[in-house]
DOFIDREN-922170 format. One record per residue (C-alpha): residue number from 1; chain; y, x, z. Coordinates in pm, 1 decimal, padded with zeros to 6 digits, always signed. Each point is the difference from the previous one (the first is absolute). Layout:
# DOFIDREN-922170
 resi chain        y        x        z
  NUM     A        Y        X        Z
...
//
This chain:
# DOFIDREN-922170
 resi chain        y        x        z
    1     A +18421.1 +06123.4 +17022.4
    2     A -00179.9 +00186.6 -00278.6
    3     A +00110.9 +00321.7 -00166.8
    4     A -00122.7 +00156.4 -00323.0
    5     A +00077.8 +00367.2 -00048.3
    6     A -00057.0 +00168.0 -00335.1
    7     A -00037.2 +00371.4 -00064.0
    8     A -00102.8 +00232.2 -00279.7
    9     A +00274.3 -00046.6 -00256.4
   10     A +00182.5 +00286.1 -00164.1
   11     A +00071.6 +00185.7 -00320.0
   12     A -00289.9 +00077.5 -00233.4
   13     A -00029.8 +00125.0 -00355.9
   14     A -00140.2 -00220.8 -00276.3
   15     A -00378.1 +00002.7 +00014.4
   16     A +00001.5 +00071.5 +00371.8
   17     A -00133.5 -00202.6 +00291.0
   18     A +00128.0 -00149.5 +00321.9
   19     A -00164.2 -00192.1 +00280.2
   20     A +00202.5 -00261.3 +00181.7
   21     A -00092.5 -00129.4 +00343.1
   22     A +00119.6 -00302.1 +00191.9
   23     A -00088.3 -00064.1 +00362.1
   24     A +00050.3 -00337.2 +00165.9
   25     A +00065.5 -00020.1 +00372.1
   26     A +00114.1 -00250.4 +00258.5
   27     A -00126.1 -00337.2 +00115.7
   28     A -00277.5 -00028.8 -00258.0
   29     A -00292.1 -00237.6 +00037.9
   30     A -00139.8 +00065.9 -00345.4
   31     A +00115.6 +00107.5 -00343.6
   32     A -00087.2 -00188.7 -00314.6
   33     A +00109.1 +00135.2 -00337.3
   34     A +00178.2 +00337.7 -00019.0
   35     A +00178.1 +00126.4 -00305.5
   36     A +00262.9 +00207.8 -00172.1
   37     A +00301.5 -00100.2 -00203.8
   38     A +00261.4 +00217.8 -00165.4
   39     A +00357.8 -00026.9 -00117.6
   40     A +00102.7 +00229.7 -00285.8
   41     A +00369.9 +00088.6 -00028.1
   42     A +00198.3 -00295.0 -00130.7
   43     A -00303.7 -00226.2 -00019.0
   44     A -00164.7 -00279.3 +00196.0
   45     A -00263.5 +00069.4 +00261.8
   46     A -00347.6 -00026.0 -00153.2
   47     A -00356.7 -00001.0 +00132.0
   48     A -00215.4 +00310.6 -00022.2
   49     A -00330.0 -00072.8 +00174.5
   50     A -00149.6 -00199.7 +00283.4
   51     A -00317.6 -00001.2 +00205.8
   52     A -00138.7 -00284.6 +00212.6
   53     A -00190.6 +00044.5 +00325.0
   54     A -00316.8 -00064.0 -00193.7
   55     A -00018.0 -00037.2 -00374.0
   56     A +00132.4 +00136.5 -00322.9
   57     A +00309.2 +00211.9 -00038.2
   58     A +00261.1 -00098.5 -00255.7
   59     A +00216.4 +00226.5 -00211.3
   60     A +00300.3 -00052.4 -00221.7
   61     A -00057.5 +00109.0 -00357.6
   62     A +00221.6 +00306.5 +00044.6
   63     A -00217.3 +00118.4 +00289.0
   64     A -00346.6 -00058.7 -00142.2
   65     A -00200.0 +00317.5 -00052.0
   66     A +00256.9 +00220.8 +00175.7
   67     A +00058.9 -00146.0 +00346.6
   68     A -00253.6 -00079.6 +00270.9
   69     A +00074.2 -00217.6 +00301.3
   70     A -00210.1 +00020.1 +00314.6
   71     A +00027.9 -00096.5 +00364.5
   72     A -00126.7 +00110.9 +00337.8
   73     A -00030.3 -00314.2 +00210.0
   74     A -00056.9 +00195.6 +00320.4
   75     A +00337.6 +00168.1 -00049.6
   76     A +00182.6 -00300.2 -00151.1
   77     A +00093.1 +00232.0 -00284.4
   78     A +00016.0 -00043.4 -00375.0
   79     A +00007.2 +00286.7 -00248.7
   80     A +00102.6 +00037.8 -00361.3
   81     A -00140.2 +00297.1 -00188.9
   82     A +00209.3 +00054.0 -00311.3
   83     A -00127.8 +00232.4 -00271.4
   84     A +00134.3 +00098.5 -00340.7
   85     A +00347.2 -00103.8 +00103.1
   86     A +00256.8 -00074.3 -00268.4
   87     A +00381.4 +00001.5 +00009.7
   88     A -00007.6 -00378.9 -00023.3
   89     A -00182.4 -00007.6 +00334.4
   90     A +00323.3 +00111.9 +00164.4
   91     A +00088.0 -00269.4 +00252.8
   92     A +00028.3 -00088.4 +00364.0
   93     A -00348.0 -00101.5 +00111.4
   94     A -00039.7 -00267.0 +00266.6
   95     A -00309.7 -00098.0 +00189.0
   96     A -00057.5 -00356.2 +00108.4
   97     A -00249.6 -00163.8 +00229.3
   98     A -00091.5 -00357.0 +00085.4
   99     A -00034.7 +00022.5 +00376.6
  100     A -00135.1 -00247.2 +00253.4
  101     A +00200.3 +00002.0 +00323.0
  102     A +00041.1 -00256.9 +00277.3
  103     A +00250.0 -00167.8 -00232.9
  104     A -00249.7 -00041.8 -00279.1
  105     A -00030.3 +00170.9 -00338.7
  106     A +00312.7 +00178.9 -00124.3
  107     A +00080.5 +00253.2 -00269.8
  108     A +00152.0 +00328.6 +00109.5
  109     A +00155.6 +00278.7 -00206.7
  110     A +00052.3 +00368.3 +00056.8
  111     A +00332.5 +00175.6 -00047.7
  112     A -00108.4 +00165.6 -00324.3
  113     A -00072.0 +00354.0 -00106.2
  114     A +00151.9 +00169.2 -00304.7
  115     A -00226.3 +00133.6 -00272.6
  116     A +00166.9 +00206.5 -00270.6
  117     A -00194.7 +00128.0 -00299.2
  118     A +00196.3 +00262.1 -00187.1
  119     A -00034.1 +00344.6 -00147.3
//
């Protein structure tokens, strides 16, 4: 079994910053791509950013220039640094990881962390 636990969400004023973290634990052989998605109120879940084990990170247009994704492979942890936050960034943020276990490669999701941008 694999668990992803997010932290770092909260309430922030427009223009502020937050750093989200997501740690994977459990029966992990290796982790491939790690990423973040978000679900704004009343909307569909949408991608934010992703980072492979080796290679180029990818960002959704709404995240480019403001958000930075990074990972610490030794800690099985992915981070999302969010700067210049806007009210439209308000959403539940979910981390996801493609994890190799004895059962093969599977996608796992965290429980989500709320980010609210408001004055």
